[in-house]
C-alpha positions, 0 to 999 in steps of 0.5 A: 481143564483146571489151573494150578490154583484150582488143583490146590498146588501150594509152593514151598517156602524155598520156591516162594523165596526164589520167585520173590528174588526173581521178581526183585531182580526184574524189578531192578533191572527195569528200573536200571534201564529206565534210569540209564535211559533218563541219564542218556536223555539228559546227556543228549539234551544237554549236549544239544542245548550246549551245541545250540547255545554255542552256535547261537554265540558264533552267530552273535560274533560273527554278526558283530563282526559284519556289522562293525565291518559294515559301519567301517565301510568294509561291506565285502568283509561284512557279507562274508561275516554275515553269511557265517552269522546266518549259517550258525543263527538265522535271523531277520535283522541279520538277513537285512544287514546282509542285504544292506551289505550287498547293496553298499558293495555295489552287488545291486541285483543281489541285494534287490532280489534279498530285499524283495524276498524280505518284503514278501514276508513283511511288505509294510517294513519301512527300512526294507521299502526304503532300501528298496527305493534306494536300489530302485534309484541306482538302477534308474528306475525313478517310478519304483524309486519314488513308490518305494520311498512313499511305502517306507514313509506309510510303513512301520518302524521299529524305533523312533519312527517319527525321526525316521520318517522325516529323514525318509522324507528328506531323502525322497525329496532330495531324490525328486530335486535330483530328478528335477521333479521340483514341485513334488519335492517342494510338497514334501519339504513343506510337509516335512517343515511343518512336522519338524519340532519348532525348537529343531533349528538345525533340521529347519534350516536343512529343509530351507536349504533344500527348498532353495535347491527345489527353487522355491526361494520364497518358501525357503526365505520364510523358513530361514526367517522364522529360524532367524528370529530365534535366540542365537540362530545358526549362522547358516540360517542368517546366511541362507536368509540373506542369499535367498533375498538377494536372488529374489531381488529383495536387497533391503532384507539381504542386507539386513540378514547379511549383516547380521551374519557377518556380525555373528560369532559363528560366521568363522565356521563358515568357509572362507570362500562363503565369507568372501562371497557373502560380504561381496553380496552384502556390498552389492546389496548396500550399493543397490540400495544407495541407487535406488530412489525409495519412496521413503526418502525426502523428495530432494534425496529422491530426486537427487537419486533419480538424476544420478540414475539418469546419468548412469544409464544415459551414458550406458546408452551412448557407449553401447550405440557408439559401438554398434554401427547399426542398432535398430533396437536402440532407436526407440530408447534414443527417441525416448530419451530425447524427449527428456529435457537435458537440464532438469533441476531438482526443484522441478523433479520435486514437484513433478512425480510424473516425470520422476517415474518417466525417467526411472522407467526409461532408466530401467528399460535402457539398462535391460535393452542395452544388456541385450544388445551390448552384452551384461553391464558392469558397475552401477549399470549392473546394479541399475539392471537388478533393480529394473527387473523387479523394482518393487522387490528392492525395499520389500519388507 
């Protein structure tokens, strides 16, 4: 068969015009359809973008409200606001804030589960591990708390990681102190002290105070003294050094720092109770140094102190013995005192160092034994007992 062209069919001018009009109309219709589709697509995209932006804005507003409530100490309101924020604009930061609000609201189990879920996607996140450590501590799980504190120390921090890790280390040390794990706390505090900036006197003073709490008075004293050597040191460092030295029986050092504390312009910033207690400590240290027969004294002055201490201790023994009808513990002391001449001149003591030492040892032994038999002494006897507990430390520099 043959087609139209093969048959030589020829269109008339009217037919050709009609055909062109048909093609033009179809083209215009098609273009119109494409244009309508494009407009509808653009409108849909704009509406979606507007809705998305609106959701993001609502999310930001709810999050701001939640964070403000959290900072204001209202975790209950923070929880509701942060959950609304997550509904509009989910984000990891908001999830962390919500978990923190749950923890502060006392909803420990929920917070623990939430933070554990967050940790699965970021096991090295320092903040998440810190929060888990705090929650484990609240739950009484000491081993997990310490593990998470350590993970937080080794983890990543978004900003100012150096300072954040130091704060985590000190918080961990505080927890270890509360758990009476003093050796572990001491190790963390010494690391913190070695890493702290040398010009951050407040931080160093705080670490020294925590070393005291960890029952590490020698290291606490060394750190306090290093701070106290700076120009215009914090009065807390002077106070801490004086108190630590006093408790170690190092009364010359104690008197030095407590005197500096009382002369400091900052002393008025201390509570009145602390000032009076420190003044009493200074008075005690000063009196101890007056009773102590220092080897640095001239021989005559030292002999005078030995005789004065002898009289105090002998009177204490006499009073203690007379209050006990039977006191076998005191018998050896009485026997030893009977071997000491009643009358001893200063010249004799000056010429006989061995007699000096014999009398002093008898004084110290008397104060310690009478304290056990007759109870805590008062007055100068109490001060001689302090000396007796560690004579070598009294004037240690």
